[in-house]
N, C-alpha and C positions, 0 to 999 in steps of 0.2 A: 451474523455478518461473516464470521469465519467460515461457516459452511458455504455461504454464497461465494466467498473468495476461492474456496476449493472447487466449486462447481464450474468455474470459468475454464478450468483445465480439461473439462469433459467435452465430448462432441456436441455439436449444436442440437442434435436430436435428444441427447440425454439432458441437456440444459432445459429444453422445452418440457420434457416429461417431468423433471423434478420441479420446475417452476409451477406446473399445474398442481402437483401434489402439495406444494406450499401455499397455493391459493392465488398465484399470479396468472392471470389469463392472457396476458399479452407479453411478447418477448421481441426484442430487437437485438440483432447481432451487429457488432462493429469490428471491422478488420481492415488492416492496411499492411501491405507487403513492402519490404524494403529490399533494394538490390545491394550486393556487396559493394564496397567494403564495410557497410554498416554492420556492426557486430551482432545486432539482434535482427532476426529474420522477419519478424512481423510484430504488430501490435493487435491484441484481441481484447474485446470487452463485450459485455451484454448489458441491456437494460430490461429489467423486469417490472411490470406494472400490475398492481392489483387495485382493489377498491380503496384501500387506505394508505398504501405506501408504494414508492418506487425505489428500486435498488439498482445501482450501477456498479458492476464489478469489473475490475481490470485484471488481466492475466499476468502472472509473473514469468520467470524463466529459471533455467537450471542454475544452481549456486556457482558452479565453476565458470559458466558463461558470463554471468553478471559480474563475478569477481574480476575477470579479465577485462570486461567492458569498463567497469568503474575505475580500474587502474590506468586507463588511457587518459592522460592529461593533455593530449595534443589538440583538443578542440576548445574553442573559446566558450565562455559562459553565454547563456541566452537570456535576454531581458525578461524579468518576471512579469506576471499579469498586471496590466495597467501601469507598466513601467515601474513596478515596485521591486527593487532589488534585482537579483538575477538567480537563475537556476541552472542545473546541469544541462548541458546542450543535448545530450542523448535523450534524457527524460523529456525535455521540452519538445524535441522533434517527434518523439514517439507519441506524446499526447496530442500534438498539433495535428497528427495524421488522422486521428479518430474523433477529436473533440467536436467538430461541427456536427457529426452524426449523433453524438451523445446529446449535445445541446438540443438538436432538432427532435430527438426522440422524447426528451423530457417535455418539450413544448407540446408535442403531439399527444403524449400519453397522460399528462397531468391535467385531467379533465374533471377531477373531483376534489381538488385541494389536497391531494395526497402529500404526505411527508416524503422527503427525498434523502436517500442515504447512499454514500459512496464507500466502497470497500475494495481491498486488494491485498495480495501477498507478494513479498519480494519487490521486483520491479513494479508489479501491479499496485502495491501499496504506495509507492512514490507517485504513480500516475493518479491514483485515487485522491491523494492529498492535494496534488497540484490541480486536478480537475475541479475539486470543490473550491479551492482557493481562486482559481481563474473565474469560475462562474460568479462568485461573490464579488470579487474586485472589479470585474468588468460590468456586472449587472447586480448591484448591491441588494436589490429586492429578492434575488434568487439564492439566498444563503441556504446551504444544505442543513438538514436537521441533525446530521451526524456523519462523521468520517471515521472509519475503523480500518487500521492497517496492521499487518502482521509481517515482521521481518523486513521492514521498510528500510532502504538505504538512506543516507543523507541526500537531500535533494536541492538545497538552496543556500543562499548566503544569510547572514544574520538579519538583514533588513527585511527580506521576505519572510523569514521565520518569525520575526517580531509581529509582522502584519497578520500572519496566520494565528499566532497566539492571541492577538487582540480580537480577531474576527471570529475565531472558533473556540473561545473559552467555554469549557464544559461540553463541547461538541466534537472534539478531536480526541481519539483514543489510539495511541501508538504502542502496540504490544511488542515486547522484545523477549525472546526465550533464551535466558542464560547466555551461552557462548555463541549464539547465532552470529556468524561472521559478517553477514550482509549489512546489518545496522551500523557496523563499524567502518563502513566504506561509503563514499570516497573519504580520504583522510581530511581531518580538520587542519588548518582553520578555513580553507577555501569554502568548504561546504559544512553545513550544520543541520541539526534537527530542530523542529518545532518542539514545544513542551508537550505535556500530557502523556508522558511515558507510563506504561503499565509493564512491570518487569516480573518474569517468572524466574525464581531462583533455582539453584541446582536441585532442590527437592520438589520443584514444581509449585511452590507457594507464590501467590500473586502479591506484588507490592505496587504502591502508587508512586514510588520514587526510586531512584538508583543512586544512593549516596556513594561517593567515589571509593572510599576505603572498603566499605562493606561489599561493594560490587566486585572489586579486585579479588578479595578473599573468596567470595562465592563463585566467581568464574574459575578460580583455581580448583575449587572442589569439584566443579563440573568437569574439568579436564581430567581429573584423576578418577572419575566415576567409572570409566572404561579403561582399565589398565592395558588392554590389548590394542586399543586404537585411540589414544587421547587426541591425536591431531585431527581426527575426523569429527570431533565434538561440534566444532563450529558449523560444519555442514549438516550434521545430523539434527542439530537444534533448529536448523532453518526450515525444515520441511513443514508444510502447512498441517500435516497430520499431527506433528508434534505440538503445534499450537492448539489444535482442536482438543487433543488429549489433555493438555494442561488446563484449558478452559473447563472441560468437563469435570476434572478432578476438583477444581475450585468451586464449581457449582454444587458438587456433591457435599 
């Protein structure tokens, strides 16, 4: 899933070539362009379909860009799927621009009872979680088999988060890499995370929870790991390659 989340940053031709190497014989691209003053220029995603599984991956954005975007509190919240709670306006608008195409692609390509998986990094992680949530809450028979996100920002209020926790128990995996700045935005209490966190500590070890006191100390260790550039740790930890490297170390 992490490699699929990285692939969405590639060109469409590279996506098709890699998909075929992975055994996916059909690919659909989804893209929507926005005009200024919307802070994000576009929304991109793809759907890969093979004999046994379908993967939908959403593209993220640069850390500095999403940080500026998430700090903009001038827009009102957007009602959540099936009127369940609310979500960040920008995420909702970005998802809404490509969701019909994603839904139609799943309906077209799911011709063999394939499992369905959502993934994404950064902004793409928020869109992956919300897409899986929307599909299930609006059409309960279509619950995804898994949602994997990396460096995902806070996306919604506590009501929608509670619905996600209930609907996707043991199916949602939200990875956070030590001092990654993006999962700490937008600020609480207006927005929050769903549960199911998977946390990489300063030494790259994977944990299934983030106890408050231990996490504070661990993040401090991460900041001092690079004495020459401690302030950049939050951005450095956000890159999808950092997540893939941490996953590979834990698999080894």
